[in-house]
Z-matrix of the N, CA and C atoms (Angstrom, degrees):
N
C 1 1.469
C 2 1.515 1 109.72
N 3 1.327 2 117.20 1 142.14
C 4 1.453 3 121.83 2 179.94
C 5 1.527 4 110.41 3 -64.35
N 6 1.327 5 115.23 4 155.94
C 7 1.460 6 121.40 5 -178.06
C 8 1.527 7 110.98 6 -76.43
N 9 1.329 8 116.83 7 132.16
C 10 1.458 9 119.08 8 169.46
C 11 1.527 10 108.55 9 -73.90
N 12 1.327 11 115.62 10 152.36
C 13 1.458 12 120.53 11 -166.10
C 14 1.516 13 111.33 12 -88.15
N 15 1.314 14 114.96 13 113.73
C 16 1.455 15 122.15 14 169.97
C 17 1.530 16 105.78 15 -132.96
N 18 1.327 17 116.65 16 128.20
C 19 1.463 18 120.62 17 -176.86
C 20 1.536 19 110.07 18 -62.11
N 21 1.337 20 115.94 19 133.83
C 22 1.448 21 120.28 20 176.53
C 23 1.527 22 109.35 21 -56.05
N 24 1.318 23 116.11 22 137.00
C 25 1.453 24 120.51 23 -176.80
C 26 1.511 25 112.83 24 92.98
N 27 1.345 26 116.46 25 -13.97
C 28 1.465 27 121.31 26 178.02
C 29 1.524 28 110.89 27 -124.75
N 30 1.337 29 115.44 28 20.14
C 31 1.459 30 120.85 29 -175.82
C 32 1.521 31 112.96 30 -105.41
N 33 1.311 32 116.18 31 10.35
C 34 1.452 33 120.64 32 177.94
C 35 1.522 34 114.40 33 86.88
N 36 1.316 35 117.95 34 -7.40
C 37 1.457 36 120.40 35 177.72
C 38 1.523 37 109.57 36 -81.93
N 39 1.323 38 117.66 37 153.80
C 40 1.459 39 120.59 38 -173.93
C 41 1.526 40 112.38 39 -65.96
N 42 1.321 41 115.56 40 148.07
C 43 1.456 42 123.17 41 173.18
C 44 1.524 43 107.30 42 -113.19
N 45 1.319 44 116.34 43 123.06
C 46 1.458 45 120.10 44 -179.07
C 47 1.540 46 110.36 45 -68.05
N 48 1.321 47 117.59 46 155.60
C 49 1.477 48 120.74 47 -179.81
C 50 1.523 49 112.91 48 -55.79
N 51 1.342 50 117.29 49 -30.45
C 52 1.464 51 119.74 50 -179.42
C 53 1.532 52 112.65 51 -84.45
N 54 1.328 53 116.90 52 0.66
C 55 1.467 54 119.94 53 177.34
C 56 1.511 55 114.48 54 100.18
N 57 1.322 56 118.03 55 -1.52
C 58 1.472 57 119.66 56 179.45
C 59 1.523 58 110.95 57 -67.02
N 60 1.315 59 115.72 58 128.41
C 61 1.459 60 122.87 59 175.21
C 62 1.517 61 109.61 60 -101.04
N 63 1.321 62 115.88 61 154.59
C 64 1.467 63 121.26 62 179.20
C 65 1.518 64 108.82 63 -123.46
N 66 1.334 65 116.27 64 121.14
C 67 1.458 66 121.81 65 179.20
C 68 1.519 67 109.84 66 -99.02
N 69 1.324 68 116.47 67 125.34
C 70 1.463 69 120.33 68 179.37
C 71 1.533 70 110.53 69 -59.04
N 72 1.322 71 116.71 70 -38.05
C 73 1.473 72 120.06 71 -177.98
C 74 1.521 73 111.65 72 -62.26
N 75 1.342 74 117.18 73 -32.77
C 76 1.461 75 119.80 74 179.93
C 77 1.516 76 110.88 75 -55.18
N 78 1.300 77 117.72 76 -43.75
C 79 1.464 78 121.69 77 -175.14
C 80 1.531 79 111.34 78 -68.50
N 81 1.329 80 116.52 79 -23.25
C 82 1.470 81 120.47 80 178.85
C 83 1.516 82 112.90 81 -89.51
N 84 1.318 83 117.15 82 -34.79
C 85 1.464 84 117.59 83 -167.46
C 86 1.522 85 115.56 84 -112.63
N 87 1.355 86 119.12 85 -8.34
C 88 1.463 87 117.52 86 -172.08
C 89 1.527 88 112.25 87 -65.43
N 90 1.332 89 117.62 88 -37.24
C 91 1.462 90 118.35 89 -178.42
C 92 1.535 91 112.73 90 -72.50
N 93 1.353 92 119.72 91 -45.33
C 94 1.467 93 118.79 92 175.14
C 95 1.531 94 113.42 93 -59.17
N 96 1.351 95 116.34 94 -37.78
C 97 1.457 96 118.55 95 177.29
C 98 1.527 97 110.70 96 -65.73
N 99 1.324 98 116.77 97 -45.66
C 100 1.448 99 119.86 98 -179.56
C 101 1.522 100 111.80 99 -62.64
N 102 1.317 101 117.51 100 -34.72
C 103 1.454 102 120.68 101 178.28
C 104 1.535 103 111.51 102 -57.78
N 105 1.332 104 116.63 103 -32.66
C 106 1.461 105 120.92 104 177.95
C 107 1.525 106 110.87 105 -81.89
N 108 1.317 107 117.44 106 -47.45
C 109 1.459 108 119.94 107 -177.87
C 110 1.524 109 113.00 108 -62.03
N 111 1.329 110 116.24 109 -37.59
C 112 1.464 111 118.30 110 -174.71
C 113 1.525 112 113.13 111 -67.43
N 114 1.329 113 117.00 112 -22.06
C 115 1.470 114 119.22 113 176.17
C 116 1.520 115 111.19 114 -58.15
N 117 1.339 116 115.94 115 -35.13
C 118 1.456 117 120.38 116 179.57
C 119 1.514 118 113.10 117 -95.17
N 120 1.327 119 117.41 118 -36.34
C 121 1.464 120 121.27 119 -171.35
C 122 1.529 121 114.18 120 -86.55
N 123 1.319 122 117.80 121 -27.79
C 124 1.462 123 119.85 122 -174.18
C 125 1.521 124 110.92 123 -56.83
N 126 1.324 125 116.83 124 130.06
C 127 1.449 126 122.79 125 177.52
C 128 1.510 127 114.49 126 79.78
N 129 1.325 128 119.12 127 1.00
C 130 1.449 129 121.98 128 179.80
C 131 1.519 130 110.95 129 -99.32
N 132 1.340 131 114.91 130 167.11
C 133 1.458 132 121.19 131 173.97
C 134 1.521 133 107.71 132 -132.16
N 135 1.327 134 115.81 133 158.89
C 136 1.452 135 120.92 134 -179.88
C 137 1.502 136 111.27 135 141.23
N 138 1.332 137 116.21 136 -165.63
C 139 1.457 138 122.66 137 -177.75
C 140 1.518 139 110.20 138 -108.81
N 141 1.322 140 115.90 139 137.99
C 142 1.471 141 122.35 140 176.20
C 143 1.515 142 108.47 141 -129.85
N 144 1.324 143 116.29 142 130.85
C 145 1.462 144 122.07 143 174.94
C 146 1.529 145 108.83 144 -100.67
N 147 1.338 146 115.94 145 133.08
C 148 1.460 147 120.16 146 168.21
C 149 1.533 148 107.10 147 -107.10
N 150 1.319 149 116.53 148 111.78
C 151 1.458 150 122.35 149 -179.80
C 152 1.520 151 109.33 150 -94.31
N 153 1.318 152 115.85 151 129.56
C 154 1.463 153 119.18 152 -174.95
C 155 1.514 154 111.14 153 76.46
N 156 1.323 155 116.72 154 51.78
C 157 1.464 156 121.22 155 -173.60
C 158 1.521 157 114.30 156 -70.78
N 159 1.329 158 117.97 157 -15.28
C 160 1.461 159 120.00 158 178.56
C 161 1.509 160 111.87 159 63.07
N 162 1.328 161 116.63 160 -121.85
C 163 1.464 162 120.41 161 -176.92
C 164 1.523 163 112.87 162 -70.79
N 165 1.336 164 117.93 163 -27.27
C 166 1.458 165 122.47 164 -174.95
C 167 1.515 166 113.18 165 98.77
N 168 1.322 167 118.20 166 -0.10
C 169 1.478 168 120.56 167 -177.61
C 170 1.520 169 112.00 168 -70.20
N 171 1.326 170 116.88 169 -38.33
C 172 1.464 171 118.03 170 -178.08
C 173 1.529 172 112.21 171 -63.05
N 174 1.347 173 116.10 172 -45.40
C 175 1.455 174 118.79 173 -176.09
C 176 1.531 175 110.95 174 -63.38
N 177 1.322 176 117.81 175 -34.54
C 178 1.455 177 120.77 176 176.68
C 179 1.530 178 110.52 177 -63.96
N 180 1.327 179 115.72 178 -44.64
C 181 1.474 180 119.56 179 179.86
C 182 1.519 181 110.90 180 -62.09
N 183 1.340 182 116.44 181 -45.47
C 184 1.466 183 119.75 182 -178.57
C 185 1.535 184 110.66 183 -65.63
N 186 1.330 185 117.20 184 -41.44
C 187 1.466 186 120.65 185 -176.95
C 188 1.516 187 111.62 186 -64.51
N 189 1.327 188 117.15 187 -34.73
C 190 1.471 189 120.28 188 178.73
C 191 1.523 190 111.21 189 -60.94
N 192 1.330 191 117.05 190 -30.20
C 193 1.467 192 120.98 191 -176.47
C 194 1.527 193 112.92 192 -92.03
N 195 1.330 194 117.98 193 -6.11
C 196 1.461 195 120.60 194 -173.92
C 197 1.536 196 110.11 195 -136.64
N 198 1.324 197 118.61 196 71.50
C 199 1.462 198 121.01 197 -175.34
C 200 1.512 199 114.07 198 -62.29
N 201 1.344 200 118.89 199 -20.88
C 202 1.461 201 120.70 200 -179.03
C 203 1.527 202 112.97 201 -93.61
N 204 1.333 203 117.28 202 1.55
C 205 1.456 204 122.03 203 177.20
C 206 1.518 205 109.38 204 -105.75
N 207 1.326 206 116.64 205 135.46
C 208 1.465 207 122.14 206 175.91
C 209 1.542 208 106.94 207 -95.36
N 210 1.319 209 115.21 208 123.75
C 211 1.459 210 121.91 209 -177.36
C 212 1.530 211 109.82 210 -102.28
N 213 1.335 212 114.37 211 133.78
C 214 1.463 213 122.70 212 -179.91
C 215 1.534 214 107.54 213 -119.42
N 216 1.343 215 118.06 214 92.89
C 217 1.461 216 119.68 215 177.74
C 218 1.520 217 110.76 216 -75.05
N 219 1.327 218 116.34 217 159.61
C 220 1.447 219 119.32 218 178.16
C 221 1.517 220 111.61 219 -162.45
N 222 1.325 221 115.27 220 155.65
C 223 1.462 222 121.21 221 177.77
C 224 1.528 223 106.73 222 -163.70
N 225 1.327 224 116.22 223 172.19
C 226 1.466 225 121.53 224 178.16
C 227 1.527 226 111.97 225 -107.70
N 228 1.321 227 117.08 226 -25.71
C 229 1.452 228 122.81 227 -177.14
C 230 1.536 229 109.55 228 -76.18
N 231 1.322 230 117.54 229 127.76
C 232 1.454 231 121.09 230 -175.15
C 233 1.533 232 113.02 231 -63.43
N 234 1.334 233 117.78 232 -38.78
C 235 1.451 234 119.61 233 178.88
C 236 1.523 235 111.08 234 -67.75
N 237 1.339 236 116.24 235 -35.07
C 238 1.464 237 119.03 236 175.58
C 239 1.516 238 110.50 237 -65.98
N 240 1.322 239 117.86 238 -42.73
C 241 1.472 240 120.45 239 179.02
C 242 1.519 241 110.97 240 -59.37
N 243 1.335 242 116.95 241 -40.11
C 244 1.448 243 120.46 242 177.22
C 245 1.518 244 111.11 243 -63.98
N 246 1.338 245 116.95 244 -41.86
C 247 1.460 246 120.92 245 178.86
C 248 1.514 247 111.72 246 -64.86
N 249 1.334 248 117.18 247 -42.51
C 250 1.463 249 121.30 248 178.94
C 251 1.537 250 109.62 249 -59.42
N 252 1.319 251 115.88 250 -46.52
C 253 1.467 252 119.97 251 179.30
C 254 1.519 253 110.99 252 -61.88
N 255 1.323 254 116.48 253 -39.07
C 256 1.465 255 119.61 254 -179.81
C 257 1.529 256 112.03 255 -69.16
N 258 1.318 257 116.91 256 -40.29
C 259 1.477 258 119.50 257 177.24
C 260 1.524 259 110.01 258 -66.16
N 261 1.338 260 116.97 259 -37.60
C 262 1.471 261 120.84 260 177.02
C 263 1.522 262 109.86 261 -59.64
N 264 1.332 263 116.49 262 -47.63
C 265 1.460 264 120.29 263 179.62
C 266 1.528 265 112.04 264 -65.12
N 267 1.308 266 115.89 265 -40.48
C 268 1.470 267 120.62 266 -179.30
C 269 1.529 268 110.88 267 -64.41
N 270 1.334 269 117.17 268 -39.20
C 271 1.453 270 121.17 269 -178.22
C 272 1.512 271 112.32 270 -74.12
N 273 1.324 272 117.40 271 -33.23
C 274 1.455 273 121.50 272 179.98
C 275 1.501 274 114.72 273 65.28
N 276 1.320 275 117.53 274 30.91
C 277 1.452 276 121.83 275 -178.48
C 278 1.533 277 110.16 276 -92.59
N 279 1.316 278 116.78 277 132.13
C 280 1.453 279 120.77 278 -174.78
C 281 1.532 280 112.72 279 -77.99
N 282 1.322 281 117.82 280 -11.57
C 283 1.468 282 120.69 281 -176.49
C 284 1.521 283 112.68 282 -100.53
N 285 1.348 284 118.03 283 18.79
C 286 1.468 285 121.71 284 171.48
C 287 1.518 286 107.96 285 -115.18
N 288 1.325 287 115.90 286 124.93
C 289 1.462 288 120.20 287 178.94
C 290 1.538 289 110.48 288 -87.15
N 291 1.325 290 118.80 289 161.01
C 292 1.449 291 121.23 290 175.32
C 293 1.534 292 110.54 291 -56.41
N 294 1.328 293 117.63 292 147.84
C 295 1.458 294 119.38 293 -174.87
C 296 1.527 295 113.09 294 -65.85
N 297 1.320 296 114.38 295 141.13
C 298 1.446 297 123.02 296 175.77
C 299 1.537 298 109.32 297 -91.50
N 300 1.310 299 116.95 298 144.44
C 301 1.461 300 120.44 299 174.21
C 302 1.525 301 107.29 300 -87.39
N 303 1.319 302 115.07 301 88.74
C 304 1.468 303 121.72 302 -174.10
C 305 1.522 304 110.18 303 -94.14
N 306 1.316 305 115.43 304 125.52
C 307 1.449 306 123.25 305 173.98
C 308 1.532 307 107.57 306 -111.24
N 309 1.313 308 116.87 307 101.82
C 310 1.452 309 120.25 308 -174.34
C 311 1.532 310 113.43 309 -69.70
N 312 1.335 311 117.81 310 -13.11
C 313 1.455 312 117.88 311 174.82
C 314 1.529 313 111.71 312 -73.02
N 315 1.335 314 116.15 313 -12.32
C 316 1.467 315 123.57 314 174.72
C 317 1.532 316 107.89 315 -99.00
N 318 1.329 317 118.60 316 119.07
C 319 1.468 318 120.03 317 -178.84
C 320 1.536 319 113.18 318 -57.85
N 321 1.334 320 117.82 319 -21.63
C 322 1.466 321 120.88 320 176.98
C 323 1.520 322 112.33 321 -82.08
N 324 1.335 323 117.49 322 -12.57
C 325 1.474 324 126.05 323 176.60
C 326 1.523 325 113.40 324 73.32
N 327 1.322 326 118.71 325 -54.88
C 328 1.455 327 120.02 326 -177.54
C 329 1.520 328 109.20 327 -163.01
N 330 1.335 329 115.29 328 164.12
C 331 1.464 330 120.80 329 -177.13
C 332 1.514 331 111.81 330 -60.63
N 333 1.340 332 116.91 331 -39.83
C 334 1.456 333 120.57 332 -177.12
C 335 1.532 334 112.71 333 -63.26
N 336 1.329 335 116.80 334 -31.71
C 337 1.460 336 120.22 335 177.44
C 338 1.539 337 110.38 336 -72.84
N 339 1.325 338 115.53 337 -32.36
C 340 1.460 339 119.50 338 -179.08
C 341 1.522 340 112.85 339 -73.63
N 342 1.352 341 116.06 340 -40.54
C 343 1.471 342 118.91 341 -168.87
C 344 1.516 343 114.77 342 -101.94
N 345 1.342 344 117.40 343 6.09
C 346 1.453 345 119.90 344 175.57
C 347 1.489 346 115.93 345 89.63
N 348 1.344 347 118.83 346 -0.11
C 349 1.456 348 120.17 347 177.62
C 350 1.534 349 112.03 348 -79.89
N 351 1.317 350 116.55 349 -13.64
C 352 1.456 351 121.45 350 179.29
C 353 1.516 352 111.43 351 -94.41
N 354 1.315 353 117.10 352 -159.85
C 355 1.471 354 120.65 353 -178.94
C 356 1.516 355 112.28 354 -69.90
N 357 1.330 356 113.99 355 163.39
C 358 1.451 357 119.60 356 171.04
C 359 1.508 358 110.04 357 -83.77
N 360 1.331 359 116.43 358 -149.06
C 361 1.456 360 119.58 359 177.28
C 362 1.526 361 110.24 360 -57.04
N 363 1.321 362 116.87 361 135.11
C 364 1.448 363 121.46 362 -170.82
C 365 1.527 364 112.56 363 -89.08
N 366 1.307 365 114.20 364 138.07
C 367 1.455 366 120.87 365 167.69
C 368 1.515 367 109.82 366 -67.67
N 369 1.325 368 117.36 367 -39.43
C 370 1.459 369 121.76 368 -179.56
C 371 1.526 370 110.03 369 -162.38
N 372 1.321 371 114.26 370 162.32
C 373 1.461 372 122.73 371 168.18
C 374 1.523 373 107.18 372 -130.78
N 375 1.323 374 115.87 373 142.24
C 376 1.460 375 122.01 374 -179.03
C 377 1.512 376 109.24 375 -128.26
N 378 1.331 377 116.52 376 135.37
C 379 1.456 378 121.17 377 -179.48
C 380 1.519 379 108.06 378 -144.57
N 381 1.329 380 116.41 379 121.86
C 382 1.468 381 121.73 380 -176.44
C 383 1.515 382 110.78 381 -122.25
N 384 1.329 383 114.54 382 133.91
C 385 1.471 384 121.66 383 171.02
C 386 1.522 385 113.17 384 50.99
N 387 1.340 386 115.47 385 49.86
C 388 1.464 387 120.62 386 -179.71
C 389 1.524 388 111.75 387 -119.70
N 390 1.313 389 118.49 388 -53.77
C 391 1.463 390 119.92 389 -164.40
C 392 1.524 391 113.51 390 -71.25
N 393 1.330 392 118.43 391 -15.15
C 394 1.476 393 118.37 392 176.25
C 395 1.519 394 111.90 393 -87.08
N 396 1.330 395 118.00 394 -11.86
C 397 1.466 396 121.42 395 176.44
C 398 1.527 397 109.94 396 -114.48
N 399 1.319 398 115.22 397 38.99
C 400 1.463 399 122.27 398 -178.37
C 401 1.515 400 108.33 399 -154.65
N 402 1.322 401 118.10 400 157.39
C 403 1.462 402 120.75 401 174.99
C 404 1.542 403 111.18 402 -62.31
N 405 1.326 404 115.77 403 159.75
C 406 1.454 405 121.40 404 -177.66
C 407 1.523 406 112.13 405 -58.37
N 408 1.333 407 117.45 406 -29.93
C 409 1.475 408 119.90 407 -179.89
C 410 1.522 409 111.60 408 -61.58
N 411 1.329 410 118.43 409 -22.92
C 412 1.457 411 120.95 410 176.58
C 413 1.526 412 110.42 411 -69.84
N 414 1.325 413 117.11 412 -42.25
C 415 1.466 414 120.01 413 174.35
C 416 1.519 415 110.72 414 -62.07
N 417 1.336 416 115.93 415 -41.66
C 418 1.467 417 119.34 416 178.27
C 419 1.534 418 111.25 417 -60.16
N 420 1.330 419 116.26 418 -45.21
C 421 1.453 420 120.02 419 179.94
C 422 1.511 421 113.34 420 -67.72
N 423 1.325 422 116.13 421 -35.47
C 424 1.476 423 119.98 422 177.53
C 425 1.517 424 110.62 423 -59.39
N 426 1.327 425 116.24 424 -48.84
C 427 1.464 426 119.03 425 -177.39
C 428 1.530 427 111.79 426 -72.11
N 429 1.324 428 117.07 427 -37.52
C 430 1.461 429 118.99 428 177.55
C 431 1.522 430 111.21 429 -61.41
N 432 1.343 431 116.65 430 -42.88
C 433 1.447 432 119.89 431 178.07
C 434 1.509 433 112.65 432 -67.16
N 435 1.332 434 116.41 433 -39.43
C 436 1.470 435 119.32 434 178.00
C 437 1.526 436 110.64 435 -61.78
N 438 1.329 437 115.96 436 -41.12
C 439 1.455 438 119.55 437 177.76
C 440 1.523 439 112.01 438 -63.42
N 441 1.311 440 116.47 439 -31.00
C 442 1.457 441 121.95 440 -179.08
C 443 1.517 442 112.22 441 -78.41
N 444 1.324 443 117.56 442 -39.14
C 445 1.465 444 121.36 443 -166.93
C 446 1.537 445 115.71 444 -104.64
N 447 1.323 446 118.42 445 -21.77
C 448 1.461 447 118.59 446 -178.65
C 449 1.506 448 111.59 447 -67.72
N 450 1.335 449 116.26 448 141.93
C 451 1.447 450 121.02 449 173.37
C 452 1.520 451 111.86 450 -70.43
N 453 1.337 452 115.89 451 179.28
C 454 1.457 453 120.49 452 -174.14
C 455 1.514 454 112.34 453 -59.74
N 456 1.327 455 117.73 454 -34.76
C 457 1.458 456 122.16 455 179.56
C 458 1.519 457 111.19 456 -109.13
N 459 1.340 458 117.23 457 20.59
C 460 1.453 459 121.33 458 -175.64
C 461 1.522 460 112.72 459 -72.49
N 462 1.325 461 115.07 460 162.71
C 463 1.453 462 121.56 461 -179.51
C 464 1.527 463 110.17 462 -133.43
N 465 1.324 464 115.48 463 143.74
C 466 1.445 465 123.56 464 169.22
C 467 1.524 466 108.05 465 -107.90
N 468 1.330 467 116.82 466 119.89
C 469 1.460 468 122.69 467 177.71
C 470 1.528 469 108.46 468 -105.34
N 471 1.324 470 115.57 469 123.10
C 472 1.464 471 121.39 470 -176.95
C 473 1.524 472 108.73 471 -122.74
N 474 1.347 473 115.72 472 118.81
C 475 1.474 474 121.50 473 -176.37
C 476 1.509 475 110.81 474 -112.84
N 477 1.338 476 116.62 475 139.99
C 478 1.451 477 120.94 476 174.43
C 479 1.503 478 111.01 477 154.50
N 480 1.345 479 116.69 478 -169.62
C 481 1.465 480 121.22 479 174.47
C 482 1.523 481 110.26 480 -84.10
N 483 1.317 482 117.30 481 140.30
C 484 1.465 483 121.51 482 179.86
C 485 1.526 484 110.07 483 -142.38
N 486 1.324 485 115.31 484 153.82
C 487 1.464 486 121.45 485 170.55
C 488 1.535 487 108.23 486 -91.15
N 489 1.328 488 115.43 487 154.17
C 490 1.457 489 121.12 488 176.08
C 491 1.524 490 108.10 489 -129.18
N 492 1.332 491 115.92 490 124.10
C 493 1.460 492 119.61 491 -179.50
C 494 1.511 493 112.63 492 62.34
N 495 1.341 494 116.57 493 31.91
C 496 1.450 495 121.13 494 178.77
C 497 1.509 496 114.94 495 80.00
N 498 1.325 497 117.16 496 2.96
C 499 1.471 498 120.81 497 -176.46
C 500 1.518 499 110.45 498 -122.59
N 501 1.331 500 115.39 499 145.30
C 502 1.451 501 120.25 500 173.96
C 503 1.520 502 110.32 501 -71.39
N 504 1.330 503 115.78 502 149.06
C 505 1.464 504 119.39 503 -178.57
C 506 1.530 505 111.88 504 -89.43
N 507 1.346 506 117.34 505 -3.40
C 508 1.450 507 121.75 506 177.27
C 509 1.523 508 109.08 507 -158.93
N 510 1.317 509 116.51 508 149.26
C 511 1.456 510 120.98 509 177.71
C 512 1.514 511 111.37 510 -58.94
N 513 1.320 512 116.74 511 -38.63
C 514 1.473 513 119.85 512 -179.91
C 515 1.523 514 111.61 513 -62.01
N 516 1.335 515 117.25 514 -33.90
C 517 1.459 516 120.19 515 177.91
C 518 1.526 517 110.94 516 -69.14
N 519 1.343 518 116.83 517 -35.38
C 520 1.461 519 120.31 518 176.85
C 521 1.526 520 110.68 519 -65.14
N 522 1.335 521 116.80 520 -40.43
C 523 1.459 522 121.08 521 176.80
C 524 1.537 523 110.10 522 -62.99
N 525 1.313 524 115.50 523 -44.68
C 526 1.461 525 121.58 524 178.64
C 527 1.523 526 110.79 525 -59.85
N 528 1.327 527 116.46 526 -44.34
C 529 1.458 528 122.32 527 -179.34
C 530 1.530 529 110.19 528 -60.86
N 531 1.322 530 117.03 529 -44.41
C 532 1.477 531 120.15 530 179.27
C 533 1.516 532 110.82 531 -63.09
N 534 1.344 533 116.51 532 -40.09
C 535 1.465 534 120.21 533 179.47
C 536 1.532 535 110.38 534 -65.02
N 537 1.315 536 116.89 535 -40.21
C 538 1.467 537 119.71 536 178.49
C 539 1.509 538 111.78 537 -62.44
N 540 1.342 539 116.42 538 -45.62
C 541 1.463 540 120.22 539 -177.26
C 542 1.527 541 111.60 540 -69.40
N 543 1.335 542 117.11 541 -29.29
C 544 1.465 543 120.17 542 173.82
C 545 1.535 544 110.49 543 -67.52
N 546 1.341 545 115.71 544 -35.29
C 547 1.462 546 120.93 545 -178.83
C 548 1.535 547 110.43 546 -74.10
N 549 1.342 548 115.98 547 -39.01
C 550 1.462 549 120.89 548 179.66
C 551 1.522 550 107.90 549 -156.22
N 552 1.333 551 118.95 550 117.07
C 553 1.475 552 120.83 551 -176.78
C 554 1.533 553 114.30 552 -59.90
N 555 1.334 554 116.56 553 -19.39
C 556 1.465 555 120.04 554 179.85
C 557 1.532 556 112.58 555 -85.06
N 558 1.330 557 117.13 556 -6.73
C 559 1.446 558 121.03 557 179.44
C 560 1.529 559 110.00 558 -93.88
N 561 1.330 560 116.51 559 171.91
C 562 1.460 561 120.77 560 174.40
C 563 1.506 562 112.40 561 148.98
N 564 1.322 563 115.84 562 156.91
C 565 1.462 564 122.42 563 176.92
C 566 1.529 565 108.77 564 -66.31
N 567 1.315 566 115.95 565 128.42
C 568 1.474 567 120.56 566 -174.59
C 569 1.515 568 111.54 567 -91.51
N 570 1.324 569 114.86 568 153.02
C 571 1.451 570 121.17 569 179.48
C 572 1.524 571 110.56 570 -89.47
N 573 1.311 572 116.31 571 137.10
C 574 1.479 573 121.05 572 -179.41
C 575 1.521 574 110.87 573 -55.12
N 576 1.320 575 117.44 574 -40.72
C 577 1.477 576 120.97 575 -177.09
C 578 1.526 577 111.08 576 -63.07
N 579 1.319 578 117.27 577 -38.25
C 580 1.465 579 120.73 578 178.36
C 581 1.538 580 110.62 579 -65.99
N 582 1.325 581 115.89 580 -38.39
C 583 1.460 582 120.37 581 177.94
C 584 1.531 583 110.94 582 -68.73
N 585 1.313 584 116.92 583 -35.00
C 586 1.457 585 119.65 584 175.48
C 587 1.521 586 110.74 585 -62.79
N 588 1.331 587 116.75 586 -33.11
C 589 1.456 588 119.73 587 176.46
C 590 1.510 589 112.05 588 -65.43
N 591 1.353 590 116.48 589 -43.63
C 592 1.468 591 120.03 590 175.58
C 593 1.528 592 110.71 591 -62.53
N 594 1.319 593 116.39 592 -40.76
C 595 1.451 594 120.49 593 179.87
C 596 1.532 595 111.29 594 -60.80
N 597 1.320 596 115.68 595 -44.70
C 598 1.464 597 119.46 596 -179.41
C 599 1.527 598 111.05 597 -60.11
N 600 1.331 599 116.83 598 -40.88
C 601 1.464 600 120.17 599 178.18
C 602 1.525 601 111.91 600 -62.14
N 603 1.341 602 116.31 601 -26.89
C 604 1.469 603 121.11 602 -178.86
C 605 1.515 604 112.71 603 -96.19
N 606 1.332 605 118.21 604 7.02
C 607 1.452 606 120.95 605 -179.35
C 608 1.511 607 113.71 606 78.46
N 609 1.349 608 116.77 607 23.19
C 610 1.453 609 122.77 608 -178.99
C 611 1.516 610 109.91 609 -118.82
N 612 1.330 611 115.43 610 164.10
C 613 1.451 612 121.11 611 177.22
C 614 1.522 613 109.89 612 -145.40
N 615 1.322 614 116.55 613 150.28
C 616 1.458 615 121.29 614 176.57
C 617 1.525 616 108.70 615 -71.82
N 618 1.339 617 116.72 616 121.03
C 619 1.470 618 119.62 617 -177.53
C 620 1.521 619 112.29 618 -113.33
N 621 1.335 620 117.21 619 -13.20
C 622 1.465 621 119.69 620 178.08
C 623 1.529 622 108.80 621 -159.73
N 624 1.335 623 115.43 622 145.11
C 625 1.457 624 122.43 623 174.82
C 626 1.531 625 107.23 624 -133.69
N 627 1.333 626 115.69 625 120.65
C 628 1.469 627 120.77 626 -172.61
C 629 1.521 628 108.50 627 -116.55
N 630 1.327 629 116.50 628 125.55
C 631 1.461 630 120.35 629 175.99
C 632 1.524 631 110.01 630 -73.48
N 633 1.345 632 115.37 631 137.86
C 634 1.454 633 121.66 632 -176.12
C 635 1.521 634 109.39 633 -124.73
N 636 1.332 635 117.06 634 166.82
C 637 1.466 636 119.39 635 176.56
C 638 1.528 637 112.11 636 -59.52
N 639 1.329 638 115.28 637 160.13
C 640 1.480 639 123.08 638 175.10
C 641 1.515 640 112.47 639 60.89
N 642 1.340 641 117.88 640 32.26
C 643 1.463 642 123.52 641 175.54
C 644 1.526 643 113.08 642 61.56
N 645 1.319 644 116.27 643 33.61
C 646 1.444 645 122.06 644 173.29
C 647 1.523 646 109.77 645 -103.54
N 648 1.317 647 116.20 646 168.82
C 649 1.464 648 123.27 647 176.97
C 650 1.517 649 108.92 648 -135.23
N 651 1.327 650 115.81 649 156.41
C 652 1.459 651 121.96 650 162.53
C 653 1.526 652 106.80 651 -112.61
N 654 1.319 653 115.40 652 123.02
C 655 1.473 654 122.12 653 174.39
C 656 1.509 655 107.88 654 -101.32
N 657 1.318 656 116.57 655 131.08
C 658 1.453 657 122.23 656 -178.58
C 659 1.530 658 108.00 657 -115.71
N 660 1.326 659 115.78 658 121.66
C 661 1.452 660 122.49 659 -179.63
C 662 1.522 661 109.99 660 -114.63
N 663 1.325 662 115.80 661 141.96
C 664 1.453 663 121.64 662 176.04
C 665 1.527 664 109.45 663 -138.23
N 666 1.300 665 116.13 664 173.21
C 667 1.467 666 120.31 665 -177.87
C 668 1.513 667 111.53 666 -69.23
N 669 1.326 668 115.43 667 143.99
C 670 1.462 669 120.41 668 172.06
C 671 1.518 670 107.51 669 -76.20
N 672 1.315 671 116.10 670 159.68
C 673 1.468 672 120.17 671 -175.94
C 674 1.531 673 112.34 672 -63.08
N 675 1.327 674 116.09 673 -26.51
C 676 1.466 675 118.55 674 -177.33
C 677 1.510 676 112.62 675 -92.70
N 678 1.381 677 116.63 676 -5.34
C 679 1.472 678 119.01 677 -177.23
C 680 1.515 679 110.83 678 -72.93
């Protein structure tokens, strides 16, 4: 079943003195997610942005497995940014950059991406459990930015619950969707077809869909041949 929304740091789980937050979902999903990402990332080098990094635990796990990839975590929530920075310091990995203040409702994502202080063309972008707890303009900005920043062979990996053909893939996801919309009418589980429309506008296309535990999916987008 999909996770009900409680802000990290306000979910009753402990907060370390240095600001590190611990997400229960990380312990359940980091390995299945990595199993998918590593098919593309293993043995490669380049820059990868994680948008909506949350606690920062995922980016540390991924960076440990990819010493030749530079990871750029990012989030908009100030407590999350503090946690990401703390996990980066705790891990002591040289291939994780300081967190970016990424606003996905802005197609440019952040100032560093606009002015050249951030990464160059991206090997990949990863975003987990964000677009269903955000207004639709966040999904629009995510895809617009991916279309702008991904390299020729780049990939956008999108993890979370999704509808297919206008229908939920599990009853629990339908319950989750109703709870989200009750909490905020602009939130909700997104349909794969609608995301394919955003991808097409950005010169991207859905190239793989992977079923994940707890009725989640990973959607993998890459450039169309004409992009």
